[in-house]
C-alpha positions in Angstrom: 0.0 0.1 0.4 2.9 2.6 0.8 4.4 1.4 -2.4 1.2 2.3 -4.5 1.0 5.8 -2.3 4.4 6.5 -3.0 3.6 6.7 -6.9 1.2 8.9 -6.5 1.9 12.8 -7.5 3.0 14.8 -4.1 -0.5 16.7 -4.3 -2.7 13.6 -3.8 0.1 12.0 -1.6 -0.3 15.0 0.9 -4.7 14.5 0.5 -4.5 11.1 1.2 -2.3 11.9 4.4 -4.8 14.6 5.2 -7.4 12.0 4.7 -5.9 9.9 7.3 -6.0 12.7 9.8 -9.4 11.2 10.7 -9.8 7.8 9.3 -13.0 6.7 10.7 -14.8 10.4 9.1 -13.0 9.4 5.9 -13.9 5.8 5.9 -17.5 6.5 6.7 -17.6 9.0 3.9 -15.9 6.4 1.3 -18.7 3.5 2.8 -21.8 6.0 1.5 -20.1 6.9 -1.9 -19.7 3.0 -2.4 -22.9 1.9 -1.4 -24.4 4.8 -3.9 -22.2 3.7 -6.5 -23.5 -0.2 -5.9 -26.9 1.3 -5.7 -27.0 3.0 -9.0 -24.8 0.6 -11.0 -26.5 -2.8 -9.9 -30.3 -1.1 -10.1 -29.3 0.4 -13.7 -27.5 -2.8 -14.6 -31.1 -4.7 -13.4 -32.6 -2.5 -15.6 -30.8 -3.4 -18.3 -31.1 -6.7 -17.8 -35.1 -6.3 -17.9 -35.0 -4.3 -20.7 -32.8 -6.9 -22.8 -35.0 -9.6 -21.9 -38.2 -8.0 -22.8 -36.6 -6.6 -25.9 -36.0 -10.4 -26.8 -39.0 -11.7 -25.8 -40.9 -9.2 -27.6 -38.7 -9.4 -31.1 -39.1 -13.3 -30.6 -43.1 -13.5 -30.5 -43.8 -11.1 -33.2 -40.5 -10.9 -35.3 -38.3 -8.2 -35.3 -39.9 -6.5 -38.6 -43.2 -7.3 -39.7 -44.6 -7.0 -43.2 -48.3 -6.5 -43.7 -50.8 -4.5 -45.5 -50.8 -0.5 -44.6 -52.9 0.1 -41.5 -53.5 -3.7 -40.6 -52.7 -3.4 -37.0 -55.0 -0.2 -36.8 -58.0 -1.7 -38.3 -59.9 -4.9 -37.9 -60.8 -7.0 -41.2 -64.4 -6.9 -42.6 -63.6 -10.7 -43.3 -60.6 -13.0 -42.3 -57.6 -12.5 -44.2 -59.5 -9.6 -46.3 -56.5 -7.3 -45.4 -54.0 -10.3 -46.1 -50.8 -10.7 -48.4 -51.0 -12.8 -51.4 -48.1 -14.3 -53.5 -45.7 -14.0 -50.6 -42.7 -16.2 -52.3 -41.1 -13.2 -54.0 -41.0 -11.0 -51.0 -40.1 -14.0 -48.9 -37.0 -14.4 -51.3 -36.2 -10.6 -51.0 -35.8 -10.3 -47.3 -33.9 -13.8 -47.1 -31.2 -12.9 -49.8 -30.1 -10.7 -46.2 -27.0 -12.0 -44.1 -28.8 -10.4 -41.1 -32.0 -12.3 -41.9 -32.2 -15.5 -39.8 -36.0 -16.4 -41.6 -39.1 -15.2 -42.8 -42.3 -16.9 -40.9 -45.8 -16.4 -42.5 -48.7 -15.8 -40.0 -52.4 -16.2 -40.0 -54.4 -14.4 -37.4 -58.2 -15.4 -36.5 -60.8 -15.9 -34.2 -63.2 -18.5 -33.9 -65.1 -21.0 -31.1 -63.3 -24.2 -29.7 -65.1 -26.8 -28.5 -64.6 -30.5 -26.9 -67.6 -31.6 -27.8 -69.3 -30.4 -24.3 -67.9 -26.9 -23.6 -67.1 -24.0 -26.2 -65.2 -20.8 -25.5 -63.6 -18.2 -27.6 -59.9 -18.4 -29.0 -57.4 -16.5 -31.0 -55.6 -18.9 -33.3 -52.4 -18.3 -35.1 -51.6 -20.1 -38.1 -47.6 -20.6 -38.4 -45.1 -23.2 -39.8 -43.0 -25.3 -37.4 -40.0 -23.5 -37.6 -41.8 -20.5 -35.9 -40.8 -22.4 -32.7 -37.5 -22.5 -33.5 -37.2 -18.7 -33.8 -38.9 -18.2 -30.4 -36.4 -20.1 -28.7 -36.2 -20.0 -24.9 -39.2 -17.8 -24.6 -41.9 -20.7 -25.6 -42.5 -22.5 -22.5 -44.0 -25.9 -23.4 -45.8 -27.6 -20.5 -46.9 -30.7 -22.1 -46.2 -32.5 -25.5 -44.4 -31.1 -28.4 -44.5 -28.2 -30.6 -45.8 -28.8 -34.3 -44.9 -31.3 -36.2 -43.1 -30.4 -40.1 -45.7 -31.1 -42.6 -43.3 -32.6 -44.9 -41.6 -35.4 -42.3 -43.1 -38.9 -42.4 -44.1 -38.2 -38.7 -46.8 -36.3 -39.8 -50.1 -37.4 -40.2 -52.2 -35.7 -42.3 -55.3 -37.7 -40.9 -54.6 -36.1 -37.6 -54.0 -32.2 -37.9 -52.5 -30.9 -35.0 -53.1 -28.2 -32.5 -51.4 -26.5 -29.6 -53.2 -24.7 -27.0 -52.8 -22.5 -24.1 -52.3 -24.4 -20.8 -55.5 -22.6 -19.0 -57.5 -23.0 -22.6 -56.6 -26.8 -22.6 -57.1 -26.6 -18.7 -61.1 -24.8 -19.1 -61.6 -27.5 -22.0 -60.7 -30.6 -19.9 -58.3 -31.8 -22.5 -54.8 -32.8 -22.7 -52.4 -34.4 -25.3 -53.6 -36.8 -27.6 -57.4 -35.5 -27.0 -59.5 -34.1 -30.1 -61.1 -30.7 -30.5 -63.3 -29.1 -32.9 -62.3 -25.2 -34.3 -65.3 -23.2 -35.8 -64.4 -20.2 -37.6 -65.5 -17.4 -40.7 -63.8 -18.4 -43.8 -62.9 -15.3 -45.9 -66.1 -15.6 -48.1 -68.4 -15.1 -44.9 -69.5 -18.6 -44.4 -68.8 -21.0 -41.3 -66.1 -23.8 -41.2 -65.3 -26.6 -38.6 -62.1 -28.9 -38.3 -61.3 -31.4 -36.1 -58.1 -31.1 -34.4 -55.9 -33.2 -32.2 -54.0 -31.7 -29.4 -50.2 -31.9 -29.5 -48.8 -29.7 -26.7 -49.7 -27.0 -24.3 -47.6 -24.1 -23.8 -47.5 -20.8 -21.4 -46.9 -17.2 -22.5 -47.0 -16.5 -18.9 -49.9 -14.2 -19.4 -53.3 -15.5 -18.1 -55.3 -13.9 -20.4 -53.4 -15.4 -23.3 -52.7 -18.6 -22.0 -56.9 -18.8 -21.8 -57.6 -17.9 -25.3 -54.5 -18.7 -27.2 -53.8 -21.6 -30.0 -51.3 -22.7 -32.7 -52.2 -24.6 -36.1 -50.3 -25.3 -38.8 -50.6 -22.7 -41.6 -51.7 -24.9 -43.8 -54.5 -26.1 -41.8 -55.4 -22.2 -41.3 -55.6 -21.5 -44.6 -57.7 -24.4 -45.8 -60.1 -23.7 -42.7 -60.5 -20.4 -44.1 -60.5 -20.8 -47.4 -58.1 -18.8 -48.5 -54.4 -18.9 -49.8 -53.4 -15.3 -48.0 -51.3 -14.7 -45.1 -52.1 -12.2 -42.5 -48.5 -10.6 -41.9 -45.1 -12.2 -42.7 -42.5 -11.9 -39.5 -38.8 -11.4 -40.5 -36.7 -12.7 -37.5 -32.7 -11.2 -37.3 -29.7 -12.7 -36.1 -28.7 -9.4 -34.0 -31.9 -7.4 -32.6 -29.3 -3.9 -33.3 -29.6 -4.7 -36.7 -33.4 -4.0 -36.6 -33.4 0.0 -38.1 -30.8 -0.6 -40.2 -32.5 -3.7 -42.2 -35.5 -1.8 -41.5 -34.0 1.1 -43.8 -32.8 -1.2 -46.6 -35.9 -3.2 -46.9 -38.4 -0.3 -47.3 -35.9 0.9 -50.3 -35.9 -1.9 -51.8 -39.8 -2.6 -51.4 -40.1 0.6 -53.2 -39.0 -0.7 -56.5 -40.3 -3.9 -56.5 -43.6 -4.8 -58.7 -46.0 -5.7 -56.2 -49.8 -5.2 -57.0 -50.6 -4.2 -53.3 -48.8 -2.2 -50.8 -46.4 -3.6 -48.0 -46.1 -1.8 -45.0 -42.9 -2.3 -42.4 -43.2 -2.5 -38.7 -40.5 -2.4 -36.5 -40.9 -4.9 -33.0 -40.7 -1.4 -30.9 -44.1 -0.1 -32.3 -45.9 -3.4 -31.4 -43.4 -3.7 -27.9 -46.7 -1.8 -25.7 -45.4 -4.0 -22.3 -41.4 -3.1 -23.0 -42.3 0.7 -23.9 -44.4 0.9 -20.8 -42.2 -1.0 -18.4 -39.2 1.2 -19.6 -40.5 4.5 -19.3 -41.6 3.2 -15.6 -38.4 1.9 -14.9 -36.4 5.1 -16.2 -38.5 7.1 -14.1 -37.7 4.9 -10.9 -34.2 5.0 -11.8 -33.9 9.0 -12.3 -35.6 9.6 -8.9 -33.7 7.2 -7.2 -30.5 8.6 -9.0 -31.4 11.8 -7.2 -32.2 10.9 -3.7 -28.9 9.1 -4.0 -27.0 12.2 -5.4 -28.5 14.3 -2.5 -27.4 11.9 -0.1 -24.0 11.9 -1.1 -23.8 15.7 -1.3 -25.0 16.2 2.0 -22.8 13.3 3.5 -20.0 15.1 1.8 -20.7 18.4 2.6 -20.8 17.7 6.1 -17.6 16.0 6.2 -15.9 18.5 4.8 -17.3 21.3 6.5 -15.9 19.5 9.5 -12.5 19.0 7.9 -12.4 22.7 7.2 -13.6 23.7 10.5 -11.1 21.8 12.1 -8.3 23.0 10.1 -9.6 26.6 10.4 -5.9 27.5 11.9 -4.1 25.6 9.5 -6.0 27.5 6.5 -4.8 30.9 8.3 -1.3 30.0 8.7 -0.9 29.1 4.9 -2.8 32.3 3.9 -0.5 33.9 6.0 2.6 32.4 4.3 1.5 33.3 1.4 -0.7 30.6 -0.4 -3.7 31.8 -2.6 -7.5 30.9 -1.7 -7.7 28.7 -4.6 -4.6 26.7 -3.8 -5.9 25.9 -0.2 -9.7 25.2 -2.2 -7.7 22.9 -4.8 -6.3 20.8 -1.9 -9.7 20.0 -0.4 -11.2 19.2 -3.9 -8.5 16.8 -4.4 -9.0 15.6 -1.1 -12.9 15.1 -2.0 -11.7 14.0 -5.6 -9.9 11.0 -4.0 -12.6 9.9 -1.3 -14.9 10.1 -4.7 -12.6 7.8 -6.7 -11.9 5.0 -4.1 -15.2 4.8 -3.4 -16.5 4.7 -7.0 -13.8 1.9 -7.6 -15.0 0.1 -4.6 -18.9 0.5 -5.5 -17.8 -1.0 -9.3 -15.9 -3.9 -7.9 -19.2 -4.8 -5.5 -21.2 -4.4 -8.8 -18.9 -6.8 -10.6 -18.9 -9.2 -7.7 -22.8 -9.4 -7.5 -23.3 -9.7 -11.2 -20.8 -13.0 -10.9 -22.5 -14.3 -7.6 -26.0 -13.9 -9.2 -24.8 -15.9 -12.4 -24.0 -18.6 -10.0 -26.7 -18.8 -7.3 -30.3 -18.9 -8.8 -32.6 -16.2 -7.1 -36.0 -16.1 -8.5 -37.9 -12.9 -8.6 -41.5 -12.9 -8.2 -44.0 -12.8 -11.3 -44.8 -9.5 -12.6 -48.3 -7.9 -12.5 -50.0 -9.6 -15.0 -47.7 -12.8 -15.7 -47.8 -16.1 -13.8 -44.1 -16.9 -14.2 -41.0 -15.4 -12.2 -38.0 -15.2 -13.8 -34.1 -15.3 -12.5 -32.4 -12.3 -11.2 -29.6 -11.1 -13.1 -27.8 -7.8 -13.3 -25.8 -6.8 -16.3 -22.4 -4.9 -15.3 -21.9 -1.8 -17.6 -18.8 -0.3 -18.0 -21.1 2.7 -19.5 -23.1 2.8 -16.6 -20.2 2.9 -13.8 -18.6 5.5 -15.7 -21.9 7.9 -16.0 -22.4 7.2 -11.9 -18.5 7.9 -11.3 -18.7 11.0 -13.1 -21.7 12.2 -11.2 -20.9 11.3 -7.8 -17.1 12.6 -8.6 -18.6 16.1 -9.8 -21.1 16.2 -6.3 -18.2 15.6 -3.9 -16.4 18.0 -5.8 -19.2 20.5 -5.7 -19.4 19.6 -1.8 -16.0 20.5 -1.5 -15.5 23.6 -2.8 -18.7 25.3 -1.2 -17.3 23.8 2.1 -13.5 25.4 1.7 -14.8 28.2 -0.3 -16.1 29.6 3.2 -13.5 28.5 5.1 -10.7 30.7 3.2 -13.1 33.6 3.3 -12.3 34.0 7.3 -9.8 36.6 7.8 -6.3 35.5 8.7 -6.2 36.9 12.1 -9.6 35.7 12.9 -8.5 32.1 11.4 -5.4 32.1 13.4 -6.7 32.3 16.7 -10.0 30.2 15.8 -10.3 27.2 18.8 
């Protein structure tokens, strides 16, 4: 430690020795700064983890980009697939040529009634390809059975069309894997059509209201049920979510030159991520208020510490002034002490956050389910050097301000009065 101190410039060594005059008070000030930095960076790291998780889950659910007819998400269809996309093969080929694109999945959204032969209830259905569930990855929580089988596979039986039910929907209908259900829906021509499906699996979205209504069937089955070759949307999945804005711009430019018989609108995932946007706004406000409060705590603590230090060293200040030291030189010495306190506290706070981040990767700590959801999630925090830098700069500025106000008041005392101060 002494060797490390000896490497510091003389002015910082002097500041360190002045801090050691009252080691207990200096240690308490460092502890307050450490706790503040730890609180800000760990809470901010949790926010970054939450943002990233919600961002990925939303993008994996809706697709990073969604192609549809203009105004598809703002208005209801008069008939199923009346605002759908037809002959999408050219669109899919165009999008798949980009290296950033992981896959393009067509979807059909429809509603109707589902029955087990005794009880019926309303459902919200989605027709998808089997590859859809590979895109969702870990964000699909299968509770029983399996996802939809590839219709080109030898394991797929055309006489037993498959369906996946939300876990609460299956519970309400009292059906399980292997049971049969009947779906009744309105076709694109306005007639009623009904098909029988065999339950292939149950899953949970984590949202009770969706689990009571949602189901998946093969997109071919959905087109046959609705008597249409159209699809509702095309979901574009990327390898990297950060490339969304760039690819959005490039696709929009290319679609303008394509000879399509209909207009196509591209919607990025952010415009459909209502839950993500609300949570982000809430967390930003919470962290902003918390940062302001913690900043006030540091300011009051350091102002009190530096005021006591200035008061105790009033005769020293008078002696230095009598020997010819300028007021700014004396103030700078106190600023160096406060800056040294701040730097030590910031480093210790950052180390505590890093250790906590590593600990949470080893120890499984589960958070309770958020409002409107049934499943909890693991507690993790991200260690961000950028966040540490912001917190560190803020804390250092606050400490320097507190030291400046305290020292400025001390150096204003007349020399004669300072020399006889007791």
